[in-house]
N, C-alpha and C positions, 0 to 999 in steps of 0.2 A: 536200504533208501540213503538217499547223497546228504540231503541236509535235513538243516534244524530249521522251525521257523517263529517265530519269536509275537506275531499279532496273528487274529482272526481273519481282519480285512473285509473282505469278499470273498478268499480262497480259502478252500476247506483243506482241512490237516488232520495227521490223523498220529495220535499220541502212543508210544508201547514206552508198556514200565521197562526198567532198566532191572530190575529185580531179576535175580538168576531163576530162568524159567526152568522147572522141572519138567520127563516127562508123564510127574503122575498128574500135574495140576493142570487145573479145567482150567485153563489161556482162552479169555473171549475176545470178540470186540464191542464194546461199549458206546456207543454216543453220547454224547456230552454236552453239558451248557458251564459255562464260565460264570459263579458267581461274580457279582461286583468284590473287585479288592482282587482277584487273580487272575492273573495273565499266561498264556501261554507262556512266556518267558519266565515267569514261577514255577513253572513244572519243568520246564529246563533244567532250571537251578538246582530243582528238588530231584531231579535225578530221572528224567524221559525224554525216551528218543522221540524223534519228532520228524513226520514224514510229509508225504501229498495224499489226498483221499477225497471221495467227494462230497466230506461232511465231517464236521470234527471227530475223532474216534480215540477212544482209548483202550489197548489189547493189555490185556492185566489179568492176573487169576481173581479169585472171587474175592482175597483177601487184601489184595490191593483196592478193588473194587471199591470195598467196604472203607476204607482209609480215605478213600476220595469223597465218596458219599461224606464223611463226616467231618471234610475240611467244606461243606457246602455243593460238594461238584454234583449238578444231575445228571446221573448216568441212566441210555438204559442199556437194550442189550438188541444184536442183530446174531449171535450166534457163536458156536466155538471155532477160533483159528485153526483147530484139524478137522478137517474133512470126514466122512466114513468111507476107506481103501479097505484091498482086500490084506491081511495080516502078513507083513513080511517076517523071512528067517534072517536072525542075525547072521551078518559074517557074509547075505548075498551080496553080487552086482548090481542090486537095485534095491529100493527103499518106499515106501511109502505111498503105496499102489503101480510104481514105477520107473521113479525118477533114478537114474545111475547115483552110486555112489564111487567119490575117487577112483577105486579099483576098478569098477565099470568102465569108466571112461579111458582109463591106461588101456584096459585092454583093447577097446573099441579104437583108441590111435592106434596100437600094433596092428591090427587087424586089419585096418584099411590101409596102412603103408605098408603092409607083406601083399594085399592085393591088390593094389593096383599101384605101383612104385614110378609109372611113369609119368603119374601124376600129383603122387603124394612123398611129401621129404617129411620127416618126423624127427625134431628137433629138443634137446635135451638145454631149455636155457635157464636153467637155476634150481635153488634149491629149496624148499621148504623150510621155514623153522625149524621144526621138530631134525628133521635133516642133520642142522648145519650142528644140530647138539648131539648129535649119537643116538637119538629117543627113537629112530625108525622116520618116520616122515616120509617125503616123494620126492621125485625131481618134478620141476616146473614144465611142464611140456606143451610146445608149439609145436602146429603145422601149418606147416604152407605146402598151396594146393593150387597148381596149376597144369598145361602141358608141358612136361617140362625138358628144356631147353638148355644149351650151356652157359651158368652163369645166374641160370633162375635160383631164387634161395638161397642164395647165397646174404650171409651175417654181413653186410656190406650196401654201400646205396650205386654203386656201379649198376647193376641192373637194369636193364632195359625196362621192364614191365611197370606201370600205374600197382602200385597197391594198397588192398583192402584188408583193413584190421578188423575181426569179432574179438571181442575181448569180454570173458564172462566170470561170471560166480568169484566177483573177488570179497562179496561179503556171503559168507559160506549160508546163512538162512534163506537166501532169496534161491530159493532150488528151480524155478523156471528158466533161469537164465542159461544153465550149464545144459538144458535141456532142449533149448531152442539151436546151441551151438551145436551140439549131435546130432540135429535136423539137418543143419548149415551141412556139417560134411557131407554127410549118407545123399543128401541132396547133391552135390557136386561130384561126388565120384562117382557118382551111377545116372550121371543126367551127359559127360564126354560121350558125343556122337550118337547122339538121341534125341537132346533140347538143342536146338539151332542154337537160342541167347545165351544160353547155358554155356555151350561147348565156346563159343565166339567170348565168353566173359573168360574160360580157361587158358585160352588158347593166348591174350592180349592182357589178362592179368595174377600178378597172385596175390591168394587169397588168404590171407595169414588165419585163424583162430590159437586162440589160447582157452579152452575148455574151461580150466577148472582153475583159476587164478590164484584160489587159497583151498590148498587142498587139505591140510589140516586142518581146516575149521568145516571144511566138508565132512572130513573124518567125524567131528563131534555129532555136527546134525544130523548124519545118518548110524552114528551110537544107537538110536533110541529110534530102530526102521517104521514101527507103528505113530510112533505120535515126537518126530523130528524136536530136534533141540534146538531153541532160535538163537545160536551162535553165528555172529554177525564177521569178530574180526580175527584175527588168528591166532596162535595161542600161544604167542612169547609170554612168558611168566617173570620174566628178569628181571621188573621192574617190583615186583613185591607187593605185597599187601593186599592183596587185592582174592576173592573166590578160586578158585580154577575156570567155575562157570565165567567169571566177568572178567578174567585177565587178557590181554592180547592186544593187538593195536589194528587199529582200522588203516587199513591198506591203502583206503582211499582216500586218506587224508597226509600221506606217508611220504608223499612224491617229493622231490625237490625243488618243484615249484612253488612261491609261495606259500610255502609249509609254515604251519600260524603253530606255536606252543599253545597259545589261546584257547583251544579246543579242546580240551580237557585234561582229566586227569588219568594216572592208569587203569582205573574201574571203570572209565566211562565207552560208550561206545565209542565216543569219535575222537578218542585218544591217537591223536598223532604221531605219536613215539619219543623216545629219548633225543630224537636229531629226527631230521629230514634222511629219509632212505637208510632208514637205522634197522628195517629191514630185509632179510634174502629176499622173498617175495618181491617187493618194489624192485631189489634189485635186479631180479631176474626181468619184469615186466618193463622197467624203464631201460634196464641193458636191451633190449628187444627193440624196442621203439628206437632208442637212440641210433643204433646200429644200422636200421632198413630205411629210415629216412634221412633225407638231407634237410639243412639249415634253411630253410628260408628267408627265417624273419629273426632281423637284429636283436630288438627288443622289444619288451612287452611292449610299448605302446608303440611299435610299427606295424604296418603290413605285413601279410606274407607275398613273398612273390608271385607276381599273376601267375608264374608259369606250374608254381607247384602242385605236386601231384599225391595224389593221398588222401584217405578217409578212414576215421575211426570212428566205430560205436561200440561203446561200452554197454553193455545192459546189466542192469534193475529191477528191483520191485519196490514198491506198487506205487502205483499213482496214476498211468495213462498220461505220462509226458514224457515231450524231449526236449531236454535243458543243454543249450549251445552255450562254447565260451562266452565272458569268461564265467565262473563260476563264487572267483573269487573276491570280486569288486563288482558294484552295479552300475560305474564306468564301464560305459558301451566296448567292446572290442574294436582294434582297429578294423578289421574285415565285418565289423556288425553285421552289414547289412547283404552280403552275400551268403557270412553264416547262418543266417535267418533263413535266405532263399533257399537255402540246401536243406535248411530243417524243414523248411514246410513243404517243400517235396516228399521228404520221408514223412513227414506228418500228412499227406491228402490219402497217403499210400494205408496210413494205420488210423487215422481217426485221431492224434495228440496234437494236441496243442505245442506249440515251442516258444519256450522261455528264455532268458538268460540273467545272469547277475541274480540277485534271490527270488526273482519273478515275483516282486513286491510284496514277498511273505514276511521277507525283516530277519533273513540269515543266509552267511555265506558256505562257502564251502572251500577253503584254501586247501592246497596238498593237492590237490584230486589229478586222476589219472590225463581225464581229458583236456584239461586244461596244462598239464603239463607237454603235454604231444602239442599244441595248436602255440603254448606261451614261447617256447623253446624252439618249432621245427616250423611254425606256421601250417600244419596241418590241419584237415576241419576235424572237431572230436566232438562226439556227441555222448551222451548219456540219454539211454529209453530207461523210463521208469515202466515197469510190464504192469497189467492188472489194477483193477478197482480196488476198493478198500471193502466192500457185501458181495454177499453171494459166495456160492462153490468154487469160482472162479478168482477170489478178490485175494489181497492180503500176501504173506510170505508164502503159504504154504497153502498154495490152488489143487484142486482135487489133478489127478495127475492126467487126467479126458480131458482138459482144457487145455493142455499143451497140443493137442488137435483140432479141438474142438473150437478153441479161442485164436492163442496165442500164435501160433506155427501160420495163421492164415495170415492174419494181420504181418506179422513179421518178414515172411520169406518175400514179398514181393517189395517189402521196401530196404531190403539186404541186397538181393539183383541191384534195383534201385540205387545204392550205396557202390555198390561194387562197379558198376558201368560208369558212376560219375568221378569216382577217381581217378579216370586221365586228366581233368580238367575240372577239380571242383571249383575253383573262381574264375572259369570260365563261361559260356550258353549251356546252360544246364540243358543235359537228355531232356 
């Protein structure tokens, strides 16, 4: 989840307890009513992680729920965060009914690159935090998918094809997002010469995918394959003073654009790091985007050039909405109308509304990846918050069957549309 909410207003929110979740604990969704004298802002200061949902809900253990009741908060209960799934064996390539581990994604990336060299270039764009510390860890991998021609998929801006970037699982516990990337990769490599629309896209676009932006964090989530750990951040524990489950940096607050030290301390879910771009994962992602997109925007308050090409989507969970730049301020972005217009085109395909700034709910998100791309390069960049706050397809840990039944059918046409729009995102939209 991307931002925090400080008042209920007319919009619903979800409140997720920050206490280290243990796989053995019963973690459930509790609809809540706040008594007089307690606000969502108070809950934030007391250590709760806030996001969007269809109604005010706290995700908590039974003990945490009792502590809230003792403060006069009225709680219902809509069911466990965890769905009933087939048991997974530790160390496998999948967990929690079918979700891919980091190793599963890496194997898949290698397989598609080997099977489709005419379409896929697999790149190592940097290292995870654990790898930089000599503690194992992973490469940060990106795939560039296109009908390969001379000059394509270079880490530079000279390429002639407009670029679409799909960026997923920067928050490790948002597990459905990596699966959407997996499906998108498979769709592209199996459609060339078969589907005319996708063949045309592969002939004329570079389609970049970063399927696991936070691999060390995903390892933590998947370490309990039947009841995943609700870990959001990377695993950088260099600040010290935090339990292992609470350590790490929120990679979606760590960019060099409008980085804000006030986002939280080392044990908080929105801890932005000791400084901007402190994390190797941020260096990798920001470095990729900086390399492949031209700078078409002079300053924060300047519009992008009308000739700007490219689109990026960063997938998150949950809330069923689309967030357009800026998220660090409620002041309208210079290209506000055009950014919202493109967002609404994608929203018409997913059923998600489009918002900017804090969306009217009172909390901003400085240091986010999509703000960095639009703010420094002028490229339209969006966060998609995938999934509702109640039901089997809700929250951070939806049943794996929801990928096929619900999420992929909604996201597939939006991804195709975004890739088409990358040729002229500020021009007449397709």
